[in-house]
C-alpha positions as CSV (number, residue, x, y, z in Angstrom):
1,M,-1.8,5.9,-10.2
2,D,-2.7,9.0,-8.3
3,K,0.1,10.6,-6.3
4,N,-2.3,12.8,-4.4
5,K,-0.5,15.1,-2.0
6,G,-3.7,16.6,-0.6
7,N,-6.0,15.2,2.1
8,G,-7.2,12.2,0.3
9,P,-5.4,8.9,-0.2
10,S,-3.3,7.9,-3.2
11,K,-4.8,5.0,-5.1
12,F,-3.7,2.2,-7.3
13,A,-5.1,-1.0,-8.9
14,V,-3.8,-4.5,-9.3
15,P,-5.1,-7.5,-11.2
16,P,-7.4,-9.9,-9.4
17,F,-5.4,-12.3,-7.1
18,A,-2.3,-10.2,-7.3
19,S,0.6,-11.5,-5.2
20,D,2.0,-9.6,-2.2
21,D,5.1,-8.9,-4.3
22,E,3.0,-7.3,-7.1
23,I,1.1,-5.2,-4.5
24,W,4.4,-4.1,-2.9
25,I,5.8,-2.9,-6.3
26,K,2.6,-0.8,-6.8
27,I,2.9,0.7,-3.3
28,L,6.5,1.7,-4.0
29,E,5.4,3.4,-7.3
30,V,3.0,5.6,-5.3
31,L,5.5,6.6,-2.6
32,T,7.9,9.6,-3.0
33,P,11.5,8.8,-3.9
34,S,12.7,9.3,-0.3
35,E,9.8,7.1,1.0
36,Q,10.8,4.4,-1.5
37,L,14.3,4.3,-0.2
38,E,13.2,4.1,3.4
39,A,10.5,1.5,2.9
40,S,11.4,-2.0,4.3
41,R,9.4,-4.9,3.0
42,S,10.7,-7.2,5.7
43,K,9.7,-4.8,8.5
44,S,6.3,-3.9,6.9
45,E,3.2,-5.8,8.1
46,F,0.9,-7.7,5.7
47,N,-2.4,-8.2,7.6
48,D,-5.9,-9.6,7.0
49,P,-7.8,-7.7,9.7
50,Y,-11.2,-9.2,8.8
51,M,-12.6,-11.7,6.2
52,G,-11.9,-10.3,2.8
53,G,-9.9,-7.3,4.1
54,K,-6.3,-6.6,3.5
55,E,-3.9,-4.0,4.8
56,I,-0.2,-3.4,4.5
57,I,1.5,-1.1,7.0
58,V,4.6,0.2,5.2
59,K,7.4,0.6,7.6
60,R,11.0,1.8,7.7
61,S,13.8,-0.4,9.0
62,D,13.5,1.3,12.4
63,H,9.8,0.1,12.5
64,S,8.4,3.6,12.1
65,D,5.4,3.9,9.8
66,I,5.5,5.5,6.4
67,A,2.0,4.7,5.2
68,V,-0.9,2.3,5.4
69,A,-2.3,0.6,2.2
70,L,-5.9,-0.7,2.5
71,L,-7.8,-2.8,0.0
72,S,-10.7,-0.6,-0.8
73,E,-12.6,-2.4,-3.6
74,V,-12.6,-5.8,-5.2
75,S,-14.1,-6.6,-8.6
76,S,-13.6,-9.1,-11.4
77,F,-11.5,-6.5,-13.1
78,G,-9.0,-6.0,-10.3
79,D,-8.5,-4.8,-6.8
80,E,-8.3,-1.1,-5.8
81,W,-6.1,0.0,-3.0
82,A,-5.8,3.3,-1.1
83,I,-2.7,4.5,0.6
84,Y,-2.8,6.8,3.6
85,R,0.5,8.5,4.5
86,E,1.7,9.0,8.1
87,F,2.5,12.6,9.0
């Protein structure tokens, strides 16, 4: 896990065919403690914007955005995700 505070995204990996719950847990691990407390799974959006693509818009309970997680690479070893924070 890379909690990159610079310009680049934070990244994490999950096993192939990971569930939305498994992905959500990994997203929370990358967020800061305050972002973890504010993140609302029920308000967040789990999208398939195109064939083979996945994105999760992490939202607060007031529907404001915290971050966007994008599936960036798929392999037989697992799926790599990148998280871009909202500023």
